[in-house]
TORZA-801005 format. One record per residue: residue number from 1; x, y, z of N, C-alpha, C in turn. Coordinates in nm, 3 decimals, decimal comma, always signed. Layout:
ATOM|num|nxx|nyy|nzz|caxx|cayy|cazz|cxx|cyy|czz
ATOM|NUM|X|Y|Z|X|Y|Z|X|Y|Z $
...
END
This chain:
ATOM|num|nxx|nyy|nzz|caxx|cayy|cazz|cxx|cyy|czz
ATOM|1|+0,057|-0,126|+0,006|+0,021|+0,019|-0,001|+0,106|+0,143|+0,011 $
ATOM|2|+0,199|+0,104|+0,094|+0,273|+0,265|+0,059|+0,359|+0,267|-0,055 $
ATOM|3|+0,395|+0,157|-0,151|+0,435|+0,170|-0,275|+0,337|+0,270|-0,365 $
ATOM|4|+0,219|+0,213|-0,351|+0,108|+0,273|-0,416|+0,083|+0,393|-0,397 $
ATOM|5|+0,059|+0,446|-0,285|+0,099|+0,580|-0,235|+0,248|+0,660|-0,276 $
ATOM|6|+0,326|+0,641|-0,270|+0,445|+0,684|-0,292|+0,476|+0,700|-0,472 $
ATOM|7|+0,413|+0,615|-0,557|+0,402|+0,616|-0,675|+0,295|+0,708|-0,721 $
ATOM|8|+0,180|+0,733|-0,656|+0,088|+0,802|-0,672|+0,103|+0,996|-0,642 $
ATOM|9|+0,217|+0,962|-0,540|+0,298|+1,089|-0,516|+0,369|+1,135|-0,611 $
ATOM|10|+0,465|+1,043|-0,680|+0,562|+1,100|-0,755|+0,475|+1,145|-0,882 $
ATOM|11|+0,400|+1,050|-0,898|+0,329|+1,089|-1,070|+0,240|+1,218|-1,052 $
ATOM|12|+0,165|+1,259|-0,938|+0,141|+1,383|-0,888|+0,219|+1,488|-0,916 $
ATOM|13|+0,349|+1,475|-0,858|+0,431|+1,596|-0,808|+0,498|+1,600|-0,989 $
ATOM|14|+0,515|+1,529|-1,067|+0,547|+1,502|-1,231|+0,448|+1,574|-1,307 $
ATOM|15|+0,347|+1,538|-1,308|+0,203|+1,633|-1,413|+0,208|+1,744|-1,368 $
ATOM|16|+0,211|+1,803|-1,226|+0,187|+1,932|-1,159|+0,341|+1,966|-1,205 $
ATOM|17|+0,455|+1,932|-1,219|+0,589|+2,026|-1,291|+0,553|+2,021|-1,406 $
ATOM|18|+0,524|+1,912|-1,473|+0,504|+1,898|-1,626|+0,411|+2,000|-1,712 $
ATOM|19|+0,316|+2,026|-1,636|+0,215|+2,122|-1,696|+0,268|+2,244|-1,709 $
ATOM|20|+0,316|+2,335|-1,608|+0,381|+2,456|-1,618|+0,507|+2,489|-1,745 $
ATOM|21|+0,602|+2,362|-1,732|+0,723|+2,335|-1,835|+0,676|+2,325|-1,977 $
ATOM|22|+0,533|+2,247|-1,977|+0,484|+2,258|-2,125|+0,419|+2,365|-2,149 $
ATOM|23|+0,367|+2,452|-2,053|+0,302|+2,609|-2,094|+0,390|+2,673|-2,156 $
ATOM|24|+0,519|+2,666|-2,063|+0,632|+2,772|-2,116|+0,684|+2,724|-2,240 $
ATOM|25|+0,727|+2,607|-2,243|+0,743|+2,596|-2,408|+0,636|+2,617|-2,514 $
ATOM|26|+0,545|+2,627|-2,502|+0,415|+2,618|-2,591|+0,456|+2,794|-2,603 $
ATOM|27|+0,414|+2,849|-2,527|+0,450|+3,033|-2,526|+0,586|+3,029|-2,591 $
ATOM|28|+0,671|+2,989|-2,546|+0,812|+3,022|-2,637|+0,825|+2,968|-2,737 $
ATOM|29|+0,712|+2,877|-2,778|+0,738|+2,849|-2,952|+0,656|+2,972|-3,008 $
ATOM|30|+0,553|+3,005|-2,955|+0,401|+3,091|-3,005|+0,489|+3,230|-3,029 $
ATOM|31|+0,583|+3,250|-2,899|+0,700|+3,384|-2,929|+0,789|+3,383|-3,072 $
ATOM|32|+0,822|+3,260|-3,064|+0,918|+3,213|-3,173|+0,834|+3,240|-3,298 $
ATOM|33|+0,764|+3,216|-3,321|+0,673|+3,203|-3,430|+0,615|+3,366|-3,473 $
ATOM|34|+0,584|+3,460|-3,350|+0,600|+3,570|-3,363|+0,701|+3,673|-3,399 $
ATOM|35|+0,799|+3,611|-3,335|+0,914|+3,686|-3,397|+0,969|+3,660|-3,513 $
ATOM|36|+0,919|+3,536|-3,595|+0,971|+3,530|-3,715|+0,893|+3,604|-3,819 $
ATOM|37|+0,750|+3,582|-3,794|+0,681|+3,681|-3,845|+0,693|+3,830|-3,855 $
ATOM|38|+0,731|+3,872|-3,791|+0,783|+4,013|-3,748|+0,906|+4,048|-3,839 $
ATOM|39|+1,004|+3,932|-3,782|+1,141|+3,939|-3,911|+1,119|+3,943|-4,018 $
ATOM|40|+1,028|+3,867|-4,060|+1,000|+3,853|-4,241|+0,930|+3,957|-4,282 $
ATOM|41|+0,830|+4,027|-4,224|+0,768|+4,171|-4,239|+0,868|+4,262|-4,235 $
ATOM|42|+0,949|+4,272|-4,159|+1,077|+4,354|-4,136|+1,177|+4,345|-4,296 $
ATOM|43|+1,187|+4,211|-4,276|+1,294|+4,205|-4,422|+1,221|+4,216|-4,558 $
ATOM|44|+1,081|+4,224|-4,569|+1,027|+4,281|-4,683|+1,026|+4,403|-4,708 $
ATOM|45|+0,988|+4,462|-4,579|+1,005|+4,609|-4,590|+1,144|+4,679|-4,654 $
ATOM|46|+1,236|+4,612|-4,597|+1,351|+4,672|-4,610|+1,418|+4,661|-4,795 $
ATOM|47|+1,344|+4,526|-4,842|+1,360|+4,481|-4,970|+1,294|+4,605|-5,066 $
ATOM|48|+1,157|+4,620|-5,031|+1,075|+4,705|-5,099|+1,135|+4,860|-5,101 $
ATOM|49|+1,195|+4,873|-4,967|+1,252|+5,052|-4,965|+1,371|+5,043|-5,044 $
ATOM|50|+1,460|+4,924|-5,076|+1,561|+4,940|-5,130|+1,570|+4,925|-5,297 $
ATOM|51|+1,422|+4,920|-5,315|+1,388|+4,926|-5,450|+1,272|+4,755|-5,522 $
ATOM|52|+1,293|+4,699|-5,432|+1,226|+4,562|-5,484|+1,266|+4,466|-5,519 $
ATOM|53|+1,233|+4,338|-5,535|+1,282|+4,219|-5,588|+1,360|+4,220|-5,699 $
ATOM|54|+1,311|+4,295|-5,780|+1,409|+4,298|-5,905|+1,516|+4,377|-5,897 $
ATOM|55|+1,549|+4,463|-5,813|+1,685|+4,523|-5,802|+1,763|+4,458|-5,703 $
ATOM|56|+1,707|+4,375|-5,614|+1,784|+4,274|-5,528|+1,821|+4,187|-5,623 $
ATOM|57|+1,773|+4,093|-5,729|+1,834|+4,045|-5,794|+1,902|+4,033|-5,912 $
ATOM|58|+1,926|+4,165|-5,934|+1,991|+4,259|-6,063|+2,136|+4,260|-5,975 $
ATOM|59|+2,180|+4,222|-5,849|+2,292|+4,264|-5,816|+2,333|+4,134|-5,807 $
ATOM|60|+2,498|+4,162|-5,863|+2,577|+4,027|-5,954|+2,698|+4,037|-5,866 $
ATOM|61|+2,731|+4,116|-5,775|+2,842|+4,088|-5,719|+2,860|+4,170|-5,583 $
ATOM|62|+2,947|+4,146|-5,489|+2,921|+4,196|-5,338|+3,058|+4,190|-5,299 $
ATOM|63|+3,106|+4,321|-5,236|+3,259|+4,322|-5,167|+3,245|+4,346|-5,047 $
ATOM|64|+3,332|+4,285|-4,974|+3,327|+4,284|-4,793|+3,485|+4,356|-4,751 $
ATOM|65|+3,494|+4,436|-4,691|+3,612|+4,489|-4,629|+3,610|+4,485|-4,493 $
ATOM|66|+3,704|+4,436|-4,383|+3,684|+4,410|-4,259|+3,879|+4,445|-4,230 $
ATOM|67|+3,872|+4,570|-4,102|+3,966|+4,605|-4,060|+3,971|+4,640|-3,910 $
ATOM|68|+4,017|+4,522|-3,839|+4,000|+4,576|-3,685|+4,126|+4,506|-3,633 $
ATOM|69|+4,118|+4,543|-3,510|+4,238|+4,536|-3,424|+4,155|+4,425|-3,300 $
ATOM|70|+4,252|+4,337|-3,240|+4,185|+4,271|-3,134|+4,330|+4,213|-3,083 $
ATOM|71|+4,285|+4,188|-2,923|+4,399|+4,131|-2,839|+4,381|+3,974|-2,840 $
ATOM|72|+4,517|+3,896|-2,832|+4,524|+3,762|-2,824|+4,655|+3,733|-2,729 $
ATOM|73|+4,647|+3,683|-2,615|+4,771|+3,623|-2,544|+4,847|+3,786|-2,460 $
ATOM|74|+4,782|+3,872|-2,449|+4,827|+4,012|-2,428|+4,919|+4,053|-2,562 $
ATOM|75|+4,865|+4,033|-2,667|+4,932|+4,110|-2,792|+4,832|+4,129|-2,864 $
ATOM|76|+4,884|+4,253|-2,923|+4,793|+4,329|-3,028|+4,782|+4,270|-3,163 $
ATOM|77|+4,689|+4,227|-3,227|+4,678|+4,177|-3,360|+4,617|+4,270|-3,440 $
ATOM|78|+4,580|+4,262|-3,591|+4,521|+4,377|-3,711|+4,455|+4,216|-3,784 $
ATOM|79|+4,320|+4,223|-3,815|+4,254|+4,128|-3,892|+4,251|+4,211|-3,985 $
ATOM|80|+4,288|+4,176|-4,122|+4,236|+4,234|-4,247|+4,188|+4,128|-4,347 $
ATOM|81|+4,068|+4,166|-4,357|+3,978|+4,061|-4,456|+3,908|+4,108|-4,571 $
ATOM|82|+3,920|+4,082|-4,699|+3,851|+4,127|-4,830|+3,765|+3,992|-4,875 $
ATOM|83|+3,675|+4,021|-4,908|+3,580|+3,907|-4,974|+3,495|+3,979|-5,089 $
ATOM|84|+3,500|+3,915|-5,208|+3,466|+3,941|-5,320|+3,382|+3,794|-5,354 $
ATOM|85|+3,217|+3,814|-5,345|+3,139|+3,737|-5,397|+3,088|+3,777|-5,531 $
ATOM|86|+3,101|+3,684|-5,634|+3,057|+3,705|-5,786|+2,923|+3,613|-5,838 $
ATOM|87|+2,797|+3,627|-5,800|+2,663|+3,564|-5,838|+2,701|+3,531|-5,969 $
ATOM|88|+2,636|+3,384|-5,975|+2,565|+3,294|-5,863|+2,664|+3,235|-5,805 $
ATOM|89|+2,817|+3,192|-5,837|+2,873|+3,081|-5,768|+3,030|+3,124|-5,766 $
ATOM|90|+3,098|+3,245|-5,750|+3,240|+3,222|-5,748|+3,235|+3,343|-5,611 $
ATOM|91|+3,385|+3,266|-5,518|+3,361|+3,377|-5,407|+3,502|+3,341|-5,370 $
ATOM|92|+3,587|+3,454|-5,343|+3,707|+3,473|-5,313|+3,735|+3,534|-5,137 $
ATOM|93|+3,827|+3,490|-5,070|+3,862|+3,561|-4,951|+3,982|+3,555|-4,936 $
ATOM|94|+4,033|+3,711|-4,887|+4,181|+3,688|-4,846|+4,218|+3,737|-4,716 $
ATOM|95|+4,295|+3,719|-4,638|+4,261|+3,714|-4,485|+4,386|+3,731|-4,412 $
ATOM|96|+4,424|+3,848|-4,362|+4,545|+3,829|-4,295|+4,556|+3,868|-4,158 $
ATOM|97|+4,605|+3,748|-4,089|+4,634|+3,752|-3,963|+4,748|+3,715|-3,901 $
ATOM|98|+4,847|+3,759|-3,955|+4,995|+3,717|-3,916|+5,002|+3,770|-3,813 $
ATOM|99|+5,109|+3,719|-3,781|+5,136|+3,708|-3,631|+5,073|+3,593|-3,539 $
ATOM|100|+4,942|+3,583|-3,556|+4,858|+3,492|-3,495|+4,830|+3,343|-3,516 $
ATOM|101|+4,795|+3,266|-3,432|+4,790|+3,126|-3,487|+4,704|+3,151|-3,643 $
ATOM|102|+4,638|+3,234|-3,680|+4,546|+3,194|-3,798|+4,619|+3,260|-3,926 $
ATOM|103|+4,746|+3,306|-3,883|+4,822|+3,324|-4,007|+4,772|+3,431|-4,123 $
ATOM|104|+4,808|+3,365|-4,250|+4,747|+3,456|-4,412|+4,676|+3,308|-4,449 $
ATOM|105|+4,569|+3,358|-4,507|+4,473|+3,266|-4,613|+4,426|+3,328|-4,704 $
ATOM|106|+4,434|+3,275|-4,848|+4,346|+3,298|-4,958|+4,244|+3,162|-4,992 $
ATOM|107|+4,138|+3,210|-5,013|+4,049|+3,115|-5,046|+3,973|+3,150|-5,184 $
ATOM|108|+3,939|+3,028|-5,227|+3,854|+3,057|-5,377|+3,786|+2,945|-5,378 $
ATOM|109|+3,660|+2,982|-5,395|+3,546|+2,880|-5,412|+3,474|+2,924|-5,585 $
ATOM|110|+3,440|+2,816|-5,637|+3,394|+2,809|-5,781|+3,281|+2,721|-5,816 $
ATOM|111|+3,198|+2,776|-5,713|+3,068|+2,666|-5,713|+3,027|+2,606|-5,867 $
ATOM|112|+3,047|+2,715|-5,959|+2,979|+2,630|-6,102|+3,119|+2,523|-6,164 $
ATOM|113|+3,197|+2,522|-6,091|+3,337|+2,420|-6,185|+3,377|+2,330|-6,085 $
ATOM|114|+3,330|+2,310|-5,939|+3,338|+2,271|-5,828|+3,478|+2,279|-5,756 $
ATOM|115|+3,536|+2,389|-5,744|+3,709|+2,423|-5,743|+3,685|+2,493|-5,621 $
ATOM|116|+3,734|+2,417|-5,473|+3,735|+2,513|-5,381|+3,927|+2,489|-5,308 $
ATOM|117|+3,983|+2,601|-5,343|+4,105|+2,560|-5,315|+4,151|+2,716|-5,182 $
ATOM|118|+4,237|+2,648|-5,097|+4,294|+2,738|-4,996|+4,456|+2,769|-4,979 $
ATOM|119|+4,482|+2,855|-4,959|+4,613|+2,875|-4,963|+4,620|+2,912|-4,816 $
ATOM|120|+4,678|+2,852|-4,726|+4,769|+2,890|-4,591|+4,921|+2,909|-4,568 $
ATOM|121|+4,930|+3,020|-4,486|+5,081|+3,070|-4,436|+5,053|+3,061|-4,282 $
ATOM|122|+5,108|+2,988|-4,219|+5,111|+3,041|-4,077|+5,229|+3,060|-4,050 $
ATOM|123|+5,342|+3,106|-4,113|+5,473|+3,135|-4,088|+5,545|+3,028|-4,119 $
ATOM|124|+5,522|+2,894|-4,134|+5,625|+2,836|-4,172|+5,639|+2,776|-4,311 $
ATOM|125|+5,560|+2,881|-4,374|+5,586|+2,871|-4,600|+5,452|+2,829|-4,523 $
ATOM|126|+5,372|+2,822|-4,690|+5,256|+2,808|-4,742|+5,171|+2,697|-4,802 $
ATOM|127|+5,067|+2,663|-4,813|+5,043|+2,527|-4,900|+4,941|+2,570|-4,927 $
ATOM|128|+4,923|+2,524|-5,055|+4,777|+2,532|-5,110|+4,682|+2,387|-5,101 $
ATOM|129|+4,566|+2,387|-5,094|+4,508|+2,244|-5,017|+4,370|+2,284|-5,078 $
ATOM|130|+4,305|+2,174|-5,131|+4,147|+2,200|-5,193|+4,067|+2,162|-5,074 $
ATOM|131|+4,030|+2,218|-5,041|+3,967|+2,239|-4,861|+3,786|+2,193|-4,900 $
ATOM|132|+3,738|+2,157|-5,036|+3,578|+2,089|-5,014|+3,615|+1,996|-5,084 $
ATOM|133|+3,565|+1,860|-5,037|+3,562|+1,735|-5,171|+3,413|+1,689|-5,146 $
ATOM|134|+3,365|+1,718|-5,243|+3,214|+1,643|-5,265|+3,131|+1,696|-5,174 $
ATOM|135|+3,131|+1,837|-5,159|+3,018|+1,896|-5,080|+3,070|+1,883|-4,938 $
ATOM|136|+3,156|+1,822|-4,871|+3,192|+1,803|-4,739|+3,326|+1,871|-4,701 $
ATOM|137|+3,319|+1,964|-4,605|+3,494|+2,021|-4,584|+3,557|+1,929|-4,501 $
ATOM|138|+3,682|+1,955|-4,557|+3,822|+1,850|-4,528|+3,912|+1,966|-4,453 $
ATOM|139|+3,848|+2,020|-4,325|+3,914|+2,089|-4,216|+4,042|+2,046|-4,202 $
END
């Protein structure tokens, strides 16, 4: 009889605690859906403000430059990165972090011809390697 009472007590506590947790998860899922809907609405407004989808799809290249200083192991380093994307399938990246463990790298991705190459030099001489094989990264 004692084990039945104990089982009943454990199940009662379990269901009493699961109710609020399930409600919180459902509220969180609802909030995520509302956030997503708001983000999509804002994204569409931004596209419209910049000239519409036709103008967005007319973009054929994108260039990005980064110049940043950061601290690593009490040393100050400079990050210099240049990226060029030529749509639909080409991407180049030049990344200079010499003096840190990341070193200097140049990457080329040509998705049209399945060419993916990387040149990496961490201060001991560079090497050219294929960085993608069959769609999987070989890091």
